[in-house]
DRENLOZA-560670 format. One line per field, with one value per residue: residue in three letters; chain; residue number from 1; x, y, z of N, C-alpha, C, O, CB in turn. Coordinates in Angstrom, 3 decimals. Glycine has a CB too. Layout:
BEGIN
res Ala_...;
chain A_...;
n NUM_...;
n.X X_...;
n.Y Y_...;
n.Z Z_...;
ca.X X_...;
ca.Y Y_...;
ca.Z Z_...;
c.X X_...;
c.Y Y_...;
c.Z Z_...;
o.X X_...;
o.Y Y_...;
o.Z Z_...;
cb.X X_...;
cb.Y Y_...;
cb.Z Z_...;
***
This chain:
BEGIN
res Met_Ser_Ile_Thr_Ile_Arg_Lys_Ala_Glu_Ala_Lys_Asp_Leu_Pro_Ser_Ile_His_Asp_Leu_Val_Met_Glu_Leu_Ala_Ile_Tyr_Glu_Lys_Gly_Glu_Lys_Glu_Phe_Ile_Ala_Thr_Ile_Glu_Glu_Tyr_Glu_Lys_Asp_Phe_Glu_Asp_Asn_Val_Phe_Gln_Ala_Ile_Leu_Ala_Glu_Met_Asn_Gly_Glu_Val_Val_Gly_Met_Ala_Leu_Tyr_Tyr_Leu_Thr_Phe_Ser_Thr_Trp_Lys_Gly_Arg_Met_Met_Tyr_Leu_Glu_Asp_Phe_Val_Val_Lys_Glu_Ser_His_Arg_Arg_Tyr_Gly_Ile_Gly_Gln_Lys_Leu_Phe_Asp_Ala_Phe_Leu_Glu_Met_Ala_Lys_Lys_Glu_Gly_Cys_Arg_Leu_Val_Lys_Trp_Gln_Val_Leu_Asp_Trp_Asn_Gln_Pro_Ala_Leu_Asp_Phe_Tyr_Glu_Lys_Asn_Asn_Ala_Ile_Ile_Glu_Lys_Glu_Trp_Trp_Asn_Gly_Lys_Ile_Phe_Leu_Asn_Asn_Trp_Lys;
chain A_A_A_A_A_A_A_A_A_A_A_A_A_A_A_A_A_A_A_A_A_A_A_A_A_A_A_A_A_A_A_A_A_A_A_A_A_A_A_A_A_A_A_A_A_A_A_A_A_A_A_A_A_A_A_A_A_A_A_A_A_A_A_A_A_A_A_A_A_A_A_A_A_A_A_A_A_A_A_A_A_A_A_A_A_A_A_A_A_A_A_A_A_A_A_A_A_A_A_A_A_A_A_A_A_A_A_A_A_A_A_A_A_A_A_A_A_A_A_A_A_A_A_A_A_A_A_A_A_A_A_A_A_A_A_A_A_A_A_A_A_A_A_A_A_A_A_A_A_A_A;
n 1_2_3_4_5_6_7_8_9_10_11_12_13_14_15_16_17_18_19_20_21_22_23_24_25_26_27_28_29_30_31_32_33_34_35_36_37_38_39_40_41_42_43_44_45_46_47_48_49_50_51_52_53_54_55_56_57_58_59_60_61_62_63_64_65_66_67_68_69_70_71_72_73_74_75_76_77_78_79_80_81_82_83_84_85_86_87_88_89_90_91_92_93_94_95_96_97_98_99_100_101_102_103_104_105_106_107_108_109_110_111_112_113_114_115_116_117_118_119_120_121_122_123_124_125_126_127_128_129_130_131_132_133_134_135_136_137_138_139_140_141_142_143_144_145_146_147_148_149_150_151;
n.X 82.558_84.391_85.156_87.442_88.237_90.934_93.274_96.739_99.325_102.596_103.299_102.157_103.729_105.411_103.419_102.408_104.674_104.914_102.546_103.120_105.207_103.756_102.185_104.226_105.153_102.841_102.742_104.889_107.374_109.118_111.920_112.468_111.597_113.006_112.985_113.519_112.330_113.263_113.585_110.899_109.980_111.378_110.481_107.728_107.596_108.564_106.431_106.185_104.599_101.294_98.871_95.919_94.339_92.916_91.414_90.694_89.148_91.159_93.516_95.742_94.721_94.640_95.499_95.734_98.077_99.278_99.996_100.151_100.234_100.820_99.052_99.756_97.800_95.350_95.559_95.758_96.353_95.939_97.970_97.669_99.694_100.123_97.789_96.284_94.861_95.074_95.411_94.032_91.926_90.248_87.223_85.451_84.581_86.432_88.348_86.754_85.842_88.287_89.081_87.008_87.431_89.931_89.244_87.536_89.380_90.995_89.164_88.685_91.200_91.160_91.612_91.407_91.640_92.482_95.034_96.550_98.412_97.884_98.485_98.434_97.685_96.297_93.438_91.358_91.790_91.470_88.764_87.636_88.281_86.944_84.322_84.109_83.896_86.264_88.701_90.714_93.635_95.163_96.868_99.006_102.380_104.547_107.380_110.630_113.553_116.080_117.882_120.281_121.540_122.114_124.239;
n.Y 110.029_110.807_110.334_111.149_111.263_111.852_113.267_112.606_114.722_116.249_116.678_114.541_112.324_111.131_109.813_108.070_106.501_105.305_103.774_101.968_100.599_99.378_97.672_96.096_94.764_93.318_91.655_90.087_90.979_92.896_93.319_93.546_96.003_98.735_101.237_104.677_107.589_109.847_108.964_108.474_111.125_112.343_110.779_111.161_113.897_113.831_112.723_109.954_108.247_108.331_108.976_108.141_109.154_108.162_109.785_109.897_111.704_113.645_112.166_110.279_107.228_105.292_104.236_104.311_103.602_104.370_104.164_105.306_103.146_100.948_98.741_96.554_95.153_96.210_98.961_102.150_101.854_101.522_100.920_99.494_99.796_99.651_99.106_99.885_99.844_101.056_98.635_99.105_100.617_99.264_97.840_99.939_100.639_102.017_100.958_100.236_102.741_103.937_102.176_102.507_105.213_105.008_103.475_105.305_107.350_106.054_105.728_108.432_109.117_107.896_105.176_101.735_99.526_98.201_97.002_94.831_93.192_90.418_88.631_85.076_83.972_85.899_86.069_87.882_90.083_88.841_88.119_90.673_91.743_89.893_90.443_92.838_92.143_91.460_89.988_87.422_86.334_83.207_81.871_83.304_83.991_85.844_87.747_88.936_91.000_91.953_94.761_95.448_93.055_92.215_91.494;
n.Z 111.225_108.539_105.230_102.786_99.394_97.304_94.898_95.152_96.450_96.378_99.051_100.308_100.008_102.091_103.629_101.709_101.230_103.760_103.779_101.733_102.944_105.016_103.468_102.331_104.598_105.287_103.060_103.529_102.644_103.534_103.579_100.931_100.176_99.086_97.966_98.301_100.100_98.849_96.217_95.642_95.729_93.569_91.374_91.514_91.021_88.418_87.190_87.011_88.452_89.915_92.489_94.300_97.193_100.348_102.964_106.401_108.747_108.384_108.292_106.302_105.166_103.278_99.910_96.339_94.095_90.930_87.360_83.956_81.150_78.348_76.276_73.744_72.500_73.356_73.691_75.330_78.780_82.349_85.126_88.230_90.727_93.549_96.135_98.981_102.226_105.468_107.999_110.379_109.520_107.871_106.560_106.450_104.003_102.572_100.804_98.604_97.774_97.003_94.944_93.112_92.496_91.284_88.994_87.747_87.218_85.357_83.253_82.677_81.712_79.301_79.098_78.147_79.620_82.799_84.943_87.411_90.016_92.202_95.132_95.333_97.768_99.099_100.146_101.077_99.338_96.829_97.029_97.167_94.598_92.991_93.729_92.455_89.847_88.517_86.350_87.179_86.180_85.739_84.188_83.146_83.709_85.811_84.793_85.522_85.919_88.031_87.686_88.900_89.156_86.670_84.063;
ca.X 83.560_84.371_86.149_87.679_89.080_91.534_94.566_97.908_100.220_103.966_103.342_101.611_104.650_105.774_102.295_102.362_105.819_104.552_101.540_103.803_105.904_102.746_101.853_105.378_105.143_101.703_103.075_106.097_108.454_109.677_113.327_112.506_111.185_114.242_112.797_113.607_111.408_113.855_113.211_109.467_109.834_111.834_109.617_106.428_107.818_108.735_105.156_106.330_103.413_100.324_98.145_94.663_94.395_91.729_91.654_89.631_89.389_92.406_94.657_95.809_94.506_94.665_95.925_95.871_99.198_99.102_100.649_99.705_101.085_100.251_98.867_99.809_96.551_94.164_95.795_96.095_95.909_96.443_98.440_97.535_100.921_99.838_96.448_96.330_94.162_95.640_94.659_93.156_90.824_89.509_85.807_84.668_84.272_87.475_88.932_85.838_85.875_89.559_89.070_86.087_88.107_90.965_88.576_87.071_90.560_91.393_88.202_88.955_92.457_90.943_92.120_90.480_91.972_93.312_95.657_97.271_98.761_97.411_99.099_97.465_97.252_95.599_92.028_90.515_91.938_90.828_87.317_87.297_88.325_85.861_83.101_84.120_83.842_87.599_89.222_91.995_94.284_96.032_97.729_100.155_103.404_105.318_108.806_111.316_115.004_116.599_118.978_121.565_122.124_122.194_125.532;
ca.Y 109.443_111.462_109.791_112.004_110.668_112.949_112.997_112.852_115.843_115.963_116.665_113.266_111.220_110.345_108.938_107.018_105.637_104.524_102.780_100.919_99.784_98.534_96.627_95.201_93.926_92.404_90.679_89.402_91.398_94.134_93.472_93.842_97.403_99.519_102.566_105.728_108.716_110.744_108.415_108.766_112.559_112.617_110.113_111.833_115.167_113.496_112.149_108.521_107.641_109.187_108.224_108.627_108.916_108.189_110.400_109.805_112.703_114.345_111.248_109.407_105.861_104.359_104.813_103.540_104.182_103.880_104.885_104.967_102.266_100.675_97.360_96.493_94.549_96.968_100.400_102.803_101.152_102.029_99.851_99.733_99.229_99.314_99.455_99.486_100.578_100.684_97.550_99.673_101.366_98.417_97.558_101.169_100.910_102.878_100.277_100.338_104.138_104.128_101.395_103.201_106.436_104.552_103.117_106.562_108.037_105.331_106.112_109.837_109.141_107.230_103.798_100.649_98.385_98.388_95.753_94.817_91.858_90.070_87.386_83.971_83.657_87.045_85.788_89.075_90.866_88.083_88.268_92.053_91.885_89.082_91.218_93.931_91.529_91.419_88.733_87.076_85.389_82.253_81.200_84.148_84.015_87.084_87.710_90.158_90.982_93.050_95.250_95.473_91.707_91.904_91.763;
ca.Z 110.345_107.240_104.311_101.629_98.360_96.542_94.249_96.000_96.174_96.824_100.520_100.768_99.724_103.284_103.979_100.689_101.517_104.950_103.387_100.970_103.941_105.665_102.499_102.225_105.804_105.126_102.020_103.974_101.768_104.084_103.200_99.497_99.987_99.182_97.375_99.321_99.973_97.851_94.907_95.472_95.437_92.207_90.402_91.542_90.317_86.999_86.754_86.775_89.057_90.589_93.514_94.861_98.634_101.205_104.269_107.382_109.789_108.106_108.265_105.128_105.647_102.163_98.642_95.105_93.362_89.566_86.271_82.611_80.367_77.041_75.849_72.281_72.021_73.763_73.679_76.594_79.979_83.613_85.984_89.665_91.307_94.948_96.603_100.394_103.285_106.768_108.625_111.413_108.905_106.938_106.843_106.392_102.606_102.009_99.647_97.465_97.310_96.306_93.709_92.199_92.047_90.352_87.736_87.138_86.693_84.150_82.206_82.352_80.950_78.016_79.134_77.834_80.455_83.997_85.374_88.670_90.495_93.540_95.593_95.323_99.127_99.694_99.904_101.157_98.104_95.752_97.211_96.802_93.141_92.438_93.965_91.477_88.509_87.906_85.815_87.793_85.272_86.424_83.217_82.821_84.740_85.858_84.512_85.955_86.088_88.829_86.850_89.619_89.042_85.234_83.396;
c.X 83.410_85.503_86.234_88.603_89.612_92.830_95.692_98.672_101.597_104.056_102.861_102.592_105.139_104.661_102.188_103.483_105.520_103.518_102.164_104.590_104.920_102.349_102.994_105.446_104.028_102.030_104.368_107.300_109.135_111.118_113.489_112.190_112.388_114.105_112.752_112.562_111.950_113.549_111.734_109.280_110.244_110.882_108.211_106.521_107.938_107.496_105.274_105.125_102.532_99.636_96.850_94.692_93.014_92.160_90.433_89.999_90.769_93.645_94.600_95.757_94.509_95.106_95.885_96.944_99.217_99.934_100.046_100.721_100.344_100.171_98.874_98.532_95.337_94.332_96.128_95.513_96.526_96.810_98.343_98.698_100.708_98.495_96.364_95.495_94.771_94.756_93.653_91.933_90.057_88.088_84.945_84.263_85.310_88.076_88.046_85.833_87.157_89.561_88.161_86.731_89.213_90.347_88.065_88.234_91.013_90.455_88.471_90.206_92.338_91.467_91.009_90.592_92.712_93.837_96.337_97.661_98.166_98.045_98.049_96.962_96.450_94.091_91.129_90.592_91.271_89.307_86.847_87.249_87.218_84.521_82.970_84.188_85.172_87.884_90.583_92.612_95.220_96.994_98.954_101.120_104.156_106.769_109.425_112.810_115.360_117.868_120.311_122.249_122.352_123.520_126.380;
c.Y 110.056_110.908_110.706_111.265_111.822_112.496_113.371_114.074_115.473_115.877_115.345_112.104_110.467_109.383_107.779_106.004_104.739_103.444_101.642_100.018_98.859_97.380_95.614_94.258_92.885_91.296_89.918_89.726_92.667_94.370_93.814_95.320_98.311_100.926_103.621_106.806_109.714_110.263_108.665_110.225_112.870_112.023_110.702_113.158_114.942_112.826_110.670_107.771_108.729_108.337_108.941_108.226_108.890_108.790_110.180_110.746_113.350_113.468_110.401_107.968_104.833_105.051_103.782_104.258_103.547_104.679_104.432_104.062_101.922_99.178_97.339_95.894_95.424_98.484_100.904_102.025_101.797_100.832_100.291_99.040_98.793_99.889_98.959_100.421_100.109_99.628_98.076_100.381_100.552_98.213_98.814_101.508_101.775_102.257_100.396_101.751_104.419_103.407_102.048_104.471_106.100_104.220_104.361_107.333_107.370_105.675_107.536_109.971_108.409_105.804_102.808_99.506_98.865_97.017_95.956_93.380_91.672_88.736_86.284_83.602_84.772_86.942_87.016_89.939_90.152_88.206_89.663_92.215_91.075_89.807_92.352_93.424_91.538_90.030_88.508_85.972_84.481_81.568_82.016_84.157_85.331_86.812_89.008_89.917_92.190_93.536_95.361_94.112_91.319_92.384_92.683;
c.Z 108.967_106.384_103.101_100.676_97.508_95.889_95.205_95.511_96.738_98.343_101.114_100.638_100.968_103.715_102.992_100.952_102.724_104.617_102.587_101.925_104.658_104.742_102.380_103.427_105.698_104.130_102.314_103.083_102.242_103.644_101.725_99.212_100.210_98.591_98.483_99.079_98.949_96.430_94.622_95.053_94.003_91.180_90.382_90.777_88.806_86.402_86.362_87.339_89.654_91.644_93.866_96.329_99.250_102.529_105.145_108.517_109.641_108.043_106.988_105.624_104.515_100.897_97.533_94.299_91.972_88.574_84.948_81.943_79.083_76.799_74.329_71.708_72.284_73.676_75.080_77.775_81.209_84.490_87.439_90.358_92.754_95.351_98.040_101.249_104.596_107.416_109.646_110.843_107.861_107.458_106.941_104.960_101.915_100.755_98.420_96.895_96.516_94.959_92.678_91.641_91.046_88.997_87.009_86.526_85.400_82.990_81.733_81.482_79.616_77.958_78.787_78.825_81.693_84.385_86.716_88.961_91.882_93.911_95.712_96.720_99.786_99.410_100.073_99.895_96.933_95.828_96.792_95.287_92.472_92.574_92.942_90.036_87.776_87.363_86.462_86.945_86.053_85.468_82.816_83.994_84.668_85.493_84.997_86.032_86.957_88.144_87.579_89.575_87.581_84.671_84.198;
o.X 82.399_86.672_85.223_89.622_88.844_93.411_95.591_98.664_101.734_104.825_103.120_102.307_105.273_104.944_101.911_103.258_105.838_103.609_101.778_104.633_105.220_102.197_102.751_105.764_104.245_101.648_104.879_108.133_109.669_111.498_114.535_112.486_112.751_115.031_112.037_111.990_111.170_113.285_111.360_108.514_109.532_110.515_107.572_105.637_107.472_107.510_104.550_104.685_102.952_99.806_96.719_95.030_92.073_93.143_89.293_91.037_91.466_94.733_93.546_96.614_94.391_95.095_95.987_96.745_99.178_100.497_99.508_101.926_99.335_101.114_98.081_98.221_94.380_93.342_96.699_94.356_97.513_96.060_98.875_98.677_101.078_98.120_96.372_95.440_94.960_93.528_92.547_91.006_89.304_87.806_83.829_83.661_85.094_88.288_88.537_85.822_87.109_89.994_88.512_86.593_89.409_90.867_88.158_88.101_91.378_90.912_88.481_90.266_93.318_91.737_89.838_89.737_93.478_93.172_96.658_97.281_97.970_98.125_96.921_95.909_95.974_93.555_90.205_89.578_90.584_88.642_85.806_86.286_86.622_83.696_81.862_84.500_85.205_87.367_91.494_92.171_95.972_97.836_99.866_100.709_104.376_107.321_108.807_113.271_114.978_118.836_121.363_123.426_122.748_123.869_127.493;
o.Y 109.840_110.997_111.004_110.710_112.666_111.480_114.334_114.408_114.501_115.070_115.056_111.005_109.245_108.256_106.645_104.795_103.550_102.323_100.483_98.803_97.686_96.244_94.409_93.079_91.708_90.143_89.194_88.863_93.428_95.507_94.319_95.821_98.621_101.729_103.469_106.912_110.362_111.075_109.022_110.522_113.584_112.694_110.735_113.495_115.760_112.410_110.196_106.775_109.866_107.118_110.159_107.091_109.506_108.362_110.266_110.592_113.577_113.974_109.872_107.530_103.634_106.278_102.575_105.393_102.323_105.724_103.331_104.203_102.553_98.441_98.035_96.113_95.387_99.211_100.186_101.604_102.525_99.861_101.333_97.824_97.682_100.996_97.753_101.629_98.912_99.713_97.548_100.713_101.110_98.394_98.761_102.556_102.222_102.946_100.631_101.937_105.068_103.966_102.131_104.772_106.824_104.637_104.447_107.906_108.057_105.888_107.810_110.841_108.313_105.285_103.023_98.621_99.827_96.000_97.076_92.463_92.629_87.825_86.529_82.975_84.612_87.640_87.188_90.465_90.784_88.376_89.817_92.762_91.526_89.789_92.772_94.183_91.614_89.030_89.320_84.823_84.934_80.775_81.469_84.315_85.868_85.769_90.068_88.786_93.318_92.782_95.366_94.011_90.187_93.557_93.013;
o.Z 108.298_106.760_102.466_101.087_97.047_96.270_95.964_94.326_97.481_98.865_102.282_101.115_100.903_104.123_103.384_100.900_102.707_105.119_102.746_101.732_104.880_105.192_102.333_103.274_105.986_104.325_101.460_102.805_101.435_103.364_101.316_98.127_101.344_98.710_99.474_97.994_98.251_95.543_93.504_94.136_93.297_90.216_89.330_89.989_88.013_85.243_85.487_86.766_89.865_91.679_93.745_96.664_98.749_103.135_104.689_109.160_110.630_107.767_106.634_106.392_104.767_100.802_97.752_93.868_91.849_88.903_84.833_82.151_78.768_77.084_73.695_70.537_71.511_73.596_75.900_77.765_81.115_84.583_87.822_90.550_93.131_94.965_98.287_101.016_104.810_107.388_109.760_111.582_107.062_108.643_107.459_104.723_100.788_99.758_97.316_95.678_95.472_93.952_91.501_90.455_90.070_87.962_85.785_85.444_84.446_81.867_80.533_80.613_78.878_76.875_79.097_78.864_81.634_84.182_87.113_88.234_92.632_93.086_96.139_96.841_100.910_98.549_99.279_99.437_96.131_94.805_96.153_94.751_91.494_91.661_92.605_89.119_86.548_87.862_86.303_86.985_86.916_85.889_82.196_85.144_83.583_85.845_84.892_86.189_86.644_88.037_86.941_89.922_87.301_84.798_83.788;
cb.X 83.426_84.495_85.794_88.287_88.281_91.792_94.700_98.833_99.674_104.927_102.502_100.361_105.834_106.111_100.976_102.495_107.087_104.005_100.429_104.750_106.635_101.496_101.546_106.681_104.958_100.453_103.194_105.861_107.937_109.609_114.094_111.513_110.018_115.366_111.493_115.012_111.190_115.379_113.514_108.683_110.675_113.243_109.546_105.961_109.090_109.938_104.614_107.639_103.811_99.286_99.016_93.387_95.238_91.100_91.967_89.428_89.258_92.613_94.665_97.113_93.193_93.303_97.323_94.491_100.565_97.634_102.189_99.480_101.467_101.071_97.539_101.020_96.347_93.798_94.570_95.578_96.277_95.390_99.884_96.154_102.064_100.951_95.304_97.777_92.587_95.781_95.613_93.934_91.361_90.226_85.692_85.458_82.940_88.577_89.176_84.417_85.771_90.723_88.615_84.766_88.694_91.707_87.408_86.352_91.707_91.397_86.747_89.119_93.578_91.582_92.711_90.727_92.818_92.499_96.672_96.417_100.309_95.833_99.805_98.087_98.444_96.171_91.567_90.912_93.432_91.243_86.933_88.313_89.693_85.802_83.096_85.295_82.823_88.686_89.326_91.823_95.056_95.201_96.937_99.706_104.371_105.229_109.080_110.782_115.764_116.871_118.618_121.356_121.211_121.020_125.326;
cb.Y 107.897_113.001_108.335_113.380_109.608_114.164_113.786_111.619_117.195_117.035_117.797_112.948_111.748_111.284_109.736_107.628_106.488_105.452_103.442_101.539_100.683_99.373_97.249_96.013_94.797_93.175_91.378_87.898_91.594_94.103_92.200_92.940_97.786_98.785_102.614_106.351_109.407_110.845_106.904_108.474_113.397_112.066_108.630_112.076_115.865_112.584_112.945_107.995_106.608_109.807_108.034_108.037_109.974_106.746_111.920_108.330_112.061_115.372_110.334_109.674_105.782_103.723_105.394_103.420_103.956_103.932_104.654_106.233_100.978_101.348_96.752_95.675_93.204_96.599_101.139_104.256_99.655_102.949_99.453_99.216_100.250_99.839_98.821_99.464_100.340_101.927_96.569_100.640_102.627_97.050_96.780_102.325_101.567_103.137_98.812_99.932_105.112_103.629_99.951_103.550_107.208_103.320_102.150_107.438_108.038_103.806_105.988_110.664_108.521_108.024_103.472_100.135_97.357_99.056_95.250_95.423_91.649_89.998_87.599_82.752_83.343_88.389_84.697_89.903_91.117_86.604_88.001_93.038_91.446_87.712_91.791_94.856_92.236_91.826_88.762_86.624_86.133_81.214_80.869_85.590_82.821_87.730_87.491_90.637_91.018_92.612_96.583_95.905_90.669_92.550_92.352;
cb.Z 110.285_107.391_103.888_102.049_97.482_97.449_92.907_96.024_96.807_96.309_101.070_100.001_98.979_104.442_104.007_99.253_101.778_106.047_102.568_99.897_104.962_106.048_101.123_102.114_107.085_104.664_100.683_103.999_100.382_105.596_103.516_98.749_100.959_98.480_96.522_99.336_101.347_98.059_94.845_96.788_96.416_91.994_90.702_93.011_90.852_86.825_85.580_87.406_90.141_89.579_94.776_94.101_99.312_101.399_104.130_107.889_111.175_109.123_109.532_104.276_106.403_101.964_98.764_94.301_94.119_89.170_86.287_81.772_81.166_75.947_76.420_71.823_72.671_75.163_73.124_76.605_79.909_84.316_85.625_90.214_91.236_95.884_95.688_100.903_103.247_107.697_109.295_112.265_108.263_106.740_108.130_106.996_102.506_103.047_99.964_97.881_98.513_97.174_93.983_92.924_93.252_90.919_88.005_88.183_87.734_84.406_82.726_83.641_81.773_76.933_80.526_76.432_79.676_85.188_84.325_89.828_90.518_93.605_96.945_94.678_99.971_99.137_100.831_102.363_97.794_95.818_98.676_97.407_92.603_93.141_95.400_91.747_87.670_88.925_84.235_89.300_84.163_87.142_81.996_82.471_84.591_87.253_82.999_87.320_84.690_90.316_86.291_91.080_89.720_84.459_82.022;
***
């Protein structure tokens, strides 16, 4: 069993798209996942997001998809948009390797902070983040507007 952690390239976008679909199904939001592979390709080319991949025996089995952003209170920060390991490949330490690589990338980029969201019912993820000394905030509420429904 050989696990390789590396930065994603454009050729990896179909695998990334498939992993996001797997995550959407796990989170019971499959119908909400509407981003196309063509959008992924354009936004990756435009450097809107980046990803770190985990490969096992040449197959992409996990990823951490992230982008740089800014905190007015802390400065440069990195946002972890999606973090997933294929269900069939969990329990091999892949998630920890990906998370560590994500944190190292954030440090390398000069970030002071990393942030992400986790569903309140996803106990395995909550346990993982707690093990990594993460602060899980419960007092901040998410706000969003879908622009296709705005004015």
